[in-house]
C-alpha positions, 0 to 999 in steps of 0.5 A, a space after each residue: 848673861 848673854 855674850 856680846 862678842 864670840 869668836 871661834 877658831 879665828 885664823 889669819 895668815 899673810 903669806 908665811 906669817 900666821 897672824 892668828 892661829 885658832 883664836 877663841 874669845 867670849 865677851 859677856 854683855 856689859 863687861 870689859 875684855 882686856 887684850 894684851 900681847 907684845 907688838 905683832 901678837 895679833 891684837 889689832 888683827 882680832 879687832 879688825 876681823 870683829 869690826 868687819 874690816 878684815 876677813 879671816 881665812 877660817 873661823 867664825 864670829 858674832 858681835 851683838 848677836 850678828 854674824 860678822 862674816 855673813 851680815 857685816 853691814 848689820 854689825 857695823 850698825 851696832 858697834 863703835 870703833 876707836 883705832 890706834 890713831 885718832 880718825 878725825 878730819 883735821 879741817 872740820 871743827 869738833 862739832 862738824 866731825 860728830 855731826 858728820 858721823 851722825 848723818 852717816 849713821 842716818 840719824 837725821 840733821 836734827 838728831 845728829 846735831 843734838 847728839 854732837 852737842 851731847 857728846 862734846 859736853 860729855 867729853 869736856 870739849 864744849 869750849 873747843 867745839 867750833 875750833 878746827 880739830 887740827 888745833 886740838 891737843 893729842 888728848 883732845 883728839 883722842 877724846 873726840 875720836 872716842 866720841 865719834 865711836 859713840 854717836 850711834 850709841 852702840 852696845 859694843 865698842 872696840 878700843 884699839 890702844 885708846 891711850 897710846 901717846 897720851 900723857 898721864 893726865 890724858 890717860 886718866 881722863 880717858 879712863 874716866 870716860 871708859 868707866 862711865 861707858 861700862 857703868 851704862 852697860 856698854 860692852 868693851 873690847 880693849 887692846 892696850 900696851 899699858 898693863 895698869 890700864 888693863 888692871 884698872 878697867 878689864 873684867 877679864 884679860 886675855 894674853 895673846 902671843 904669836 897669834 895664840 891665846 896663852 893665858 886668860 882670866 881676871 887680873 888676880 887669876 893671872 897674878 897668881 900664876 907667878 906666885 904670891 907676895 915677895 919680901 923685897 929689901 935693900 941693905 946699906 952695906 953690900 957686904 951684909 947682903 949674904 947675911 940677910 939672905 942667910 937670916 931670912 930664907 928660913 922665913 920664905 917659901 923659896 930661894 931668895 934672889 940677890 942683886 949685889 949691884 942694887 944691894 937688894 934681896 927678893 924672896 917669896 913669902 906667904 906670911 905677909 906682914 907677919 913675915 915682914 915684922 919677923 924679918 925686921 926683928 932678925 935683921 935688927 938683932 944682927 945689926 943689918 941696916 936697911 935703906 928700904 924694905 917692903 912687901 910686893 905683890 906680883 903685877 901684870 908686868 910680872 905676868 906679862 914677862 913670865 908669859 911672853 918671855 920678853 927681855 927684862 930691859 925691854 919690859 922695864 923700859 915699857 913699864 916705866 913709859 906706861 906708868 909715866 915713871 922717870 929713870 930710877 922709878 919703880 913702875 907698877 900697878 899699885 898692888 904692892 904694900 910698901 913699908 919704907 924704913 928710914 935711912 938711919 936703919 934700925 
């Protein structure tokens, strides 16, 4: 498999700030690379360099086999870009926006109009095709913006936080569109703040912080870096929390951590359901009543926290926002195995 995107030693500085500090990237053709990192880590700077909008201070890059620095016009003919904010003309209709982009790509009047209608149908915007885009919802604008990036049917697409600001329904619709693109063989570089988005869409994930790549691998590879399954339980009586730890720690592969305020215990284990079953038996025999118990696998939230060292309260707030969870909800990526106990205890 050839590589659709390569970058070697990319460096970009703004006076005393180093935005990129020697970044190397490789994205195989027909795959999705998820680029994660805190705000200001350098994600958008990478996208701007690879899409010819910014010149690096040093380093080299190719996109679709073309040198980004020496042949930028040819690169632009082979890529599509959807930035953090929808770049549509609010006073043009959806059809007119896409038709205009087609003409800018020199597709000709007939082909531009045909392509505009095809994309409006693909993105479920036919009913709004002749309305000014300023009347569109946020989700509709994002879909129109992504459709604009596809007018010339480019082999490589850059999506810079494509679902920022969308509600859960809008994000789900955008994910379907992206998955359909990948199924057709398009290569994607995706930056996102939503970790479950990267978990769902990316073949490989790169984590960047302070302009440097600090981790790279598949979602499962990265999760293994922060350990395996954990047994998590909540006792009804806070006074029995120490008893639960004393009983269960011999079953684990590390020390249990306690949160007295939430009456919870979290302990690394390697026995999966067998450990869960044995834990329930021991607690039942000792008369320790549980309100909740389950097995939890590490999520990308855990990976992100472990690698970037973000404050726990900041990560929790971001995870809740990303997943659409409300106060008191547990945000995750769907990788946990829950076994909830009735409130009546054993």
